[in-house]
C-alpha positions in Angstrom: 26.2 11.7 -62.6 23.3 11.8 -65.0 21.0 14.8 -64.9 18.1 13.9 -67.2 15.8 13.4 -64.3 14.9 15.0 -60.9 14.0 13.3 -57.7 10.7 14.1 -56.0 9.8 13.1 -52.4 6.6 11.0 -52.4 5.7 12.5 -49.0 6.5 16.2 -49.0 6.8 16.7 -52.7 10.2 18.4 -52.5 12.3 18.3 -55.7 15.9 17.2 -55.4 18.3 17.7 -58.3 20.1 14.7 -59.6 23.8 14.7 -58.9 25.2 12.9 -55.9 23.7 9.6 -55.0 20.5 10.1 -53.1 18.3 7.4 -51.5 15.7 9.2 -49.4 14.4 12.7 -48.9 16.7 14.1 -46.3 14.0 16.2 -44.6 11.3 13.5 -44.4 13.7 10.6 -43.6 15.0 12.6 -40.6 11.4 12.5 -39.1 11.4 8.7 -39.1 9.7 7.0 -36.2 10.6 3.5 -34.9 8.5 0.6 -36.2 6.9 2.8 -38.8 7.2 2.6 -42.6 10.1 4.8 -43.9 9.3 8.4 -45.0 10.9 10.2 -47.9 10.9 7.5 -50.6 11.8 9.3 -53.8 10.1 9.2 -57.2 12.1 9.8 -60.4 10.7 12.6 -62.6 11.6 13.2 -66.2 11.0 16.1 -68.7 7.6 14.8 -69.7 6.8 18.0 -71.7 9.7 17.5 -74.0 9.3 13.7 -74.2 5.6 14.0 -75.1 6.8 14.9 -78.6 7.9 11.3 -79.0 5.4 8.5 -79.9 5.3 5.3 -77.9 6.9 3.5 -80.8 9.8 5.9 -80.8 10.3 5.5 -77.0 10.1 1.7 -77.5 12.6 1.7 -80.3 15.1 3.4 -78.0 14.5 0.8 -75.3 12.7 3.4 -73.2 16.1 4.9 -72.2 14.4 8.4 -72.3 12.4 7.1 -69.3 15.2 5.4 -67.4 18.0 6.8 -65.3 20.6 5.2 -67.6 22.2 6.8 -70.7 23.5 3.9 -72.7 21.9 0.5 -73.4 25.4 -1.0 -73.3 25.5 -0.2 -69.6 23.0 -3.0 -68.9 24.0 -6.6 -68.2 24.4 -8.7 -71.3 21.3 -10.7 -70.3 17.8 -10.6 -71.6 15.9 -8.8 -68.8 12.2 -8.1 -69.4 10.3 -8.8 -72.7 8.8 -11.7 -70.8 5.9 -13.7 -72.3 2.2 -12.6 -72.0 0.1 -15.7 -72.3 -3.6 -15.6 -73.1 -5.6 -18.1 -71.1 -9.0 -19.1 -72.6 -10.3 -21.4 -69.8 -9.7 -22.5 -66.2 -10.6 -26.0 -65.1 -12.5 -26.6 -68.3 -14.7 -23.5 -68.0 -14.3 -21.0 -70.8 -13.6 -17.4 -69.8 -16.1 -14.7 -70.9 -13.3 -12.1 -70.4 -9.7 -11.9 -71.6 -7.2 -13.3 -69.1 -3.4 -12.8 -69.6 -0.6 -14.1 -67.5 2.6 -12.0 -67.5 5.3 -14.6 -66.7 8.3 -12.8 -65.2 9.7 -16.1 -64.0 11.3 -16.1 -67.5 13.9 -13.5 -66.4 17.5 -14.6 -66.0 17.3 -15.3 -62.3 13.7 -16.4 -62.6 12.0 -13.5 -60.9 10.5 -10.0 -61.6 13.3 -8.5 -59.4 15.7 -8.6 -62.4 14.0 -5.6 -63.8 15.1 -3.5 -60.8 18.6 -5.1 -60.5 19.4 -4.5 -64.1 18.7 -0.8 -63.9 20.6 -0.4 -60.6 23.6 -2.4 -62.0 23.6 -0.3 -65.2 23.5 3.0 -63.2 26.4 1.7 -61.1 28.4 0.8 -64.2 27.9 4.3 -65.7 29.0 5.9 -62.5 32.1 3.8 -61.7 30.5 1.9 -58.8 32.0 -1.5 -58.1 30.1 -3.0 -55.1 26.4 -3.2 -54.6 24.6 -4.4 -51.4 21.0 -5.5 -50.8 18.8 -7.0 -48.2 16.4 -9.7 -49.5 14.2 -12.7 -48.6 15.9 -14.3 -51.6 14.7 -13.1 -55.0 16.1 -9.6 -54.9 19.4 -11.0 -53.6 19.7 -13.7 -56.2 18.7 -11.2 -58.9 21.3 -8.6 -57.9 23.9 -11.4 -57.6 23.2 -12.6 -61.1 23.3 -9.1 -62.6 26.5 -8.3 -60.8 28.0 -11.5 -62.0 27.2 -10.6 -65.6 28.7 -7.1 -65.1 31.8 -8.0 -63.2 30.6 -6.2 -60.2 30.7 -7.3 -56.5 27.4 -8.1 -54.7 26.9 -8.4 -50.9 23.5 -9.9 -49.9 22.0 -9.8 -46.5 19.2 -12.4 -46.0 17.1 -13.8 -43.2 18.7 -17.2 -42.3 15.3 -18.8 -42.9 15.2 -17.8 -46.6 14.5 -20.8 -48.9 17.6 -22.8 -49.7 17.1 -22.6 -53.4 17.4 -18.8 -53.3 20.4 -18.9 -51.1 22.0 -21.4 -53.5 21.4 -19.1 -56.4 23.1 -16.2 -54.5 26.2 -18.4 -53.7 26.4 -19.8 -57.2 26.6 -16.3 -58.7 29.6 -15.6 -56.5 28.1 -13.0 -54.2 29.0 -12.6 -50.6 26.1 -14.0 -48.6 25.4 -12.6 -45.1 22.7 -14.7 -43.3 21.1 -12.7 -40.5 19.6 -14.3 -37.4 16.4 -12.3 -37.8 13.7 -11.4 -40.2 13.8 -9.3 -43.4 13.5 -6.0 -41.6 16.6 -6.8 -39.5 18.5 -7.8 -42.7 17.3 -4.5 -44.3 18.5 -2.4 -41.4 21.9 -4.1 -41.3 22.4 -3.6 -45.1 21.8 0.2 -44.6 24.3 0.3 -41.8 26.8 -1.6 -44.0 26.2 0.9 -46.8 27.1 3.8 -44.5 30.1 2.0 -43.0 31.7 0.7 -46.2 30.5 3.2 -48.8 28.8 0.5 -50.9 25.9 1.3 -53.3 22.6 0.1 -52.0 19.9 -1.6 -54.2 17.3 -2.0 -51.5 13.7 -1.7 -52.6 12.0 1.4 -51.3 15.4 2.9 -50.5 17.0 3.1 -53.9 14.5 5.0 -56.2 15.8 3.2 -59.3 14.3 -0.1 -58.2 10.9 1.4 -59.0 12.2 2.6 -62.3 13.2 -0.9 -63.3 10.0 -2.4 -62.2 7.9 0.1 -64.1 9.1 -1.4 -67.4 6.5 -4.1 -67.0 3.8 -1.5 -67.7 5.5 -0.4 -70.9 5.7 -4.0 -72.0 2.0 -4.7 -71.2 0.9 -1.7 -73.2 3.0 -2.8 -76.1 2.0 -6.5 -75.9 -1.7 -5.5 -75.8 -1.2 -3.6 -79.1 -1.0 -0.2 -77.4 -4.0 -0.7 -75.2 -4.1 -0.7 -71.4 -5.6 -3.6 -69.5 -8.8 -3.1 -67.5 -7.5 -4.9 -64.4 -4.0 -5.8 -63.2 -3.5 -8.1 -60.3 -0.2 -7.6 -58.4 1.3 -9.5 -55.5 2.2 -7.0 -52.8 4.7 -7.1 -49.9 6.8 -4.0 -49.5 4.7 -2.2 -52.1 7.5 -1.6 -54.6 6.3 -3.8 -57.4 2.8 -2.2 -57.4 4.4 1.2 -57.2 6.5 0.3 -60.2 3.4 -0.8 -62.1 1.6 2.5 -61.2 4.7 4.5 -62.1 5.0 3.0 -65.6 1.4 3.7 -66.4 1.7 7.2 -64.8 4.6 8.0 -67.1 2.4 7.1 -70.1 -0.3 9.3 -68.6 2.1 12.2 -68.2 3.2 11.8 -71.8 -0.4 11.8 -73.1 0.0 8.3 -74.5 -2.8 6.9 -72.4 -5.9 8.6 -71.0 -6.6 6.7 -67.9 -5.0 4.3 -65.3 -5.9 0.7 -65.3 -7.7 -0.7 -62.2 -4.8 -2.1 -60.3 -5.6 -4.6 -57.5 -3.1 -5.1 -54.7 -3.1 -8.7 -53.5 -1.6 -9.6 -50.1 -1.4 -12.8 -48.1 -3.9 -12.6 -45.3 -1.1 -13.5 -42.9 1.0 -10.6 -44.1 -1.4 -7.8 -45.0 0.3 -4.9 -43.3 0.1 -2.7 -46.4 -3.5 -3.0 -47.4 -4.7 -3.1 -43.8 -3.3 0.3 -43.0 -4.4 2.3 -46.1 -6.4 5.2 -44.9 -5.6 4.8 -41.2 -4.2 7.7 -39.2 -1.6 5.5 -37.4 0.2 2.5 -38.9 -0.1 -0.6 -36.9 2.0 -3.7 -37.8 1.2 -7.3 -37.1 3.8 -10.1 -37.3 3.9 -11.8 -40.7 3.8 -15.5 -41.1 2.9 -16.6 -44.6 4.0 -19.4 -46.9 4.6 -16.6 -49.5 8.0 -15.6 -48.1 8.7 -13.1 -50.9 5.8 -10.9 -49.8 6.1 -11.6 -46.0 6.8 -8.2 -44.5 6.1 -6.7 -41.1 6.8 -3.1 -42.1 6.2 -2.3 -45.8 9.1 -0.2 -46.8 7.2 1.5 -49.6 3.9 1.9 -47.7 3.4 5.6 -48.2 4.1 5.6 -52.0 2.0 2.5 -52.7 -0.9 3.6 -50.5 -0.7 7.0 -52.2 -0.9 5.5 -55.6 -3.8 3.1 -54.7 -5.7 6.0 -53.2 -5.1 8.5 -56.0 -5.9 6.1 -58.8 -8.8 4.3 -57.0 -7.0 1.0 -56.9 -8.5 -2.0 -55.0 -7.1 -4.4 -52.5 -7.7 -8.1 -51.6 -6.2 -10.6 -49.2 -5.9 -14.3 -49.7 -5.2 -17.1 -47.3 -2.2 -19.4 -47.5 -4.6 -22.2 -48.5 -5.9 -20.0 -51.3 -2.4 -19.4 -52.4 -1.5 -23.1 -52.5 -4.7 -24.0 -54.3 -4.1 -21.2 -56.9 -0.6 -22.5 -57.4 -1.9 -25.9 -58.2 -4.7 -24.7 -60.5 -2.2 -22.4 -62.3 0.3 -25.2 -62.9 -2.3 -27.8 -64.0 -4.1 -25.4 -66.3 -1.3 -23.5 -67.9 2.0 -25.3 -67.4 3.3 -22.3 -65.4 4.8 -23.2 -62.0 5.1 -20.2 -59.7 6.3 -19.6 -56.2 3.7 -18.8 -53.6 4.2 -15.0 -53.8 3.4 -15.1 -57.5 0.6 -17.5 -57.0 -0.9 -15.0 -54.5 -1.7 -12.7 -57.4 -3.6 -15.5 -59.2 -5.3 -16.4 -56.0 -6.4 -12.8 -55.8 -7.8 -13.0 -59.3 -9.7 -16.2 -58.6 -11.2 -14.7 -55.4 -12.1 -11.5 -57.2 -13.7 -13.4 -60.0 -15.8 -15.4 -57.6 -16.9 -12.4 -55.4 -17.4 -9.8 -58.1 -18.5 -9.7 -61.7 -15.6 -9.3 -64.0 -17.0 -7.4 -67.0 -17.4 -9.5 -70.1 -14.7 -8.7 -72.8 -12.6 -6.9 -70.1 -8.8 -7.4 -70.3 -7.3 -8.8 -67.1 -3.6 -9.3 -66.4 -2.1 -11.3 -63.5 1.6 -10.6 -62.8 3.5 -13.9 -62.1 6.7 -12.7 -60.4 8.8 -15.8 -59.6 9.4 -19.4 -60.4 8.1 -22.2 -58.3 11.5 -23.7 -58.3 12.5 -20.9 -56.0 10.7 -22.6 -53.1 9.9 -26.2 -53.5 9.2 -26.9 -49.9 6.2 -24.5 -49.9 4.2 -26.8 -52.1 5.1 -30.2 -50.6 1.8 -30.5 -48.8 -0.1 -30.6 -52.2 1.1 -34.0 -53.2 3.0 -37.1 -52.1 5.8 -38.5 -54.3 4.9 -42.1 -54.9 7.0 -45.0 -53.8 9.0 -46.8 -56.6 7.5 -49.7 -58.4 9.1 -53.0 -59.2 10.7 -53.0 -62.7 8.1 -55.1 -64.4 5.0 -54.3 -66.5 2.6 -56.1 -64.1 3.7 -53.7 -61.3 3.4 -50.8 -63.6 -0.2 -51.8 -64.5 -1.1 -52.2 -60.9 0.4 -48.8 -60.1 -1.5 -47.0 -62.9 -4.8 -48.6 -62.1 -7.3 -45.8 -61.5 -4.7 -43.1 -62.0 -5.1 -42.5 -65.7 
């Protein structure tokens, strides 16, 4: 096993040496209460003092391997993961922005979602350590991502999903050749079953907020943003939030740069949740976690018990992050505005981040000349049913020009 890092419990702070595969802090996870977010999620810590001698450019030239739990770039799938486009948007609905707005389009990853960043790191670690089978629970994106990475690596993938997951995502999983296990229950039930299967069959588990390397994969977006913005940090980053792993990854990436002395402050990171699945932001600062059933169109961030609640809430509190919730109607409207203004079609979970940006812009004054980034985490092709209410596909016209002219009258 690699030993260039150490695990640290995000709850008790205990350091755990790298060696055997570890998922959660054994002390804190043993105190777990039913219907509460898991305790003992681990953070990966590197030798920042030694690495601080390297410049950002030197770290980047080495593909940030110094800051990843993988030793050889050849261990990664032979697919382009990350290095996704950062688009500058100058206006929305014909109104020019008096601030800088960038869209980070992670739908351009191989399986069309942000989750490839985590799956690639988990798959690479598994390859370096002779692990053949990887299991995950997913509402669709993480599962199709892991299935794709495993297909590229010649590894086996077993994916537990709620039976209600969008058909497009289930199709992806099956096409990649993974073993699909539909569960008659929600994501939390699928998650728990995947953990049981991990123990029963000895598989390697990729689950977010269970496998600490998922956060390490997701943090690479922060390195890319710093590079793409010409070694400057953004002022605001809008992040869609479900379990709290993506936002923890964003924080962790910038925190690594802080630890290395490369940057001097943390961006203001804004956690955006669907109002009908806001169990993470609603419980920050409360003495007792109370979950309400989730029922949002944004299935990828629909979570009753956020698995990475404690770490995400800790990051938001420590670095003075902000939170915002958006309705399903806001999400659908944002998806339409985004597609019609930029040519980027995102799934509802990704559109939630843009809805959060629009709401924030309307409610607060975004400083002029500030740099704002919205993370777009998945393709709209992942869930076509979600946006069907926005339009009606027209009936066919007769194959003659007169019918075409009548059809187009008033439309163009």
